[in-house]
C-alpha positions in Angstrom: -14.1 -9.2 -9.4 -13.6 -5.5 -9.3 -12.0 -4.0 -6.2 -12.3 -0.3 -5.4 -12.2 2.1 -2.5 -14.9 4.8 -2.9 -14.6 8.4 -1.7 -17.1 11.1 -1.2 -20.9 10.8 -1.0 -21.2 7.8 -3.3 -19.9 5.1 -1.1 -19.6 1.4 -2.1 -22.0 -0.9 -0.4 -19.9 -4.0 -0.8 -18.1 -5.2 2.3 -16.3 -7.8 0.3 -14.8 -5.1 -1.9 -13.6 -3.2 1.1 -12.1 -6.3 2.7 -10.4 -7.4 -0.4 -9.0 -4.0 -1.1 -7.8 -3.7 2.5 -6.0 -7.1 2.4 -4.3 -6.4 -0.9 -3.1 -3.0 0.2 -1.9 -4.5 3.5 0.1 -7.1 1.7 1.6 -4.5 -0.6 2.5 -2.4 2.4 4.1 -5.3 4.2 6.2 -6.1 1.1 7.4 -2.5 0.9 8.3 -2.4 4.5 10.2 -5.7 4.1 12.2 -4.2 1.3 13.0 -1.1 3.3 14.1 -2.8 6.5 15.3 -6.3 5.5 16.0 -6.2 1.8 19.4 -6.5 0.3 21.1 -3.6 -1.6 18.8 -2.1 -4.1 20.5 -1.9 -7.5 19.9 0.6 -10.4 19.1 4.2 -10.0 20.9 7.3 -11.2 24.2 6.3 -12.9 26.3 9.3 -11.7 25.5 8.8 -8.0 27.2 6.3 -5.7 25.6 3.0 -5.0 25.0 3.9 -1.3 23.0 7.0 -2.3 21.0 5.0 -4.9 20.2 2.4 -2.3 19.0 5.1 0.1 16.8 6.7 -2.6 15.3 3.3 -3.4 14.5 2.6 0.3 12.9 6.0 0.6 10.7 5.4 -2.4 9.7 1.9 -1.2 9.0 3.4 2.2 6.8 6.1 0.8 4.9 3.5 -1.2 4.5 1.3 1.8 3.2 4.2 3.9 0.7 5.1 1.1 -0.6 1.6 0.7 -0.7 1.1 4.5 -2.9 4.2 4.7 -5.2 2.9 2.0 -5.5 -0.4 3.8 -6.5 1.4 7.0 -9.1 3.3 5.1 -10.5 0.2 3.4 -10.7 -1.7 6.8 -12.5 1.3 8.3 -14.9 1.2 5.4 -15.4 -2.5 5.9 -16.2 -2.2 9.6 -18.4 0.9 9.1 -20.4 -0.6 6.3 -23.5 -2.5 7.4 -24.4 -4.0 4.1 -24.2 -7.8 3.9 -23.2 -8.3 0.3 
């Protein structure tokens, strides 16, 4: 099964594709927000920086990814409800 979100004048007619893409992006976004707000210390990062700063950078990156995938899920759900095709 291929999942895509289409942009521009060539829109996808598959509601299943829009719904599946929205659910997947929503789950990825929820995981990212969980790591940002409830996750333990994020290890790794830039070796010369203190661990607190590396953890902050990791949380910022996960937060940006969560916002991006959350936006994609909103778009996919809007496409799902806007699309009148039944396939």
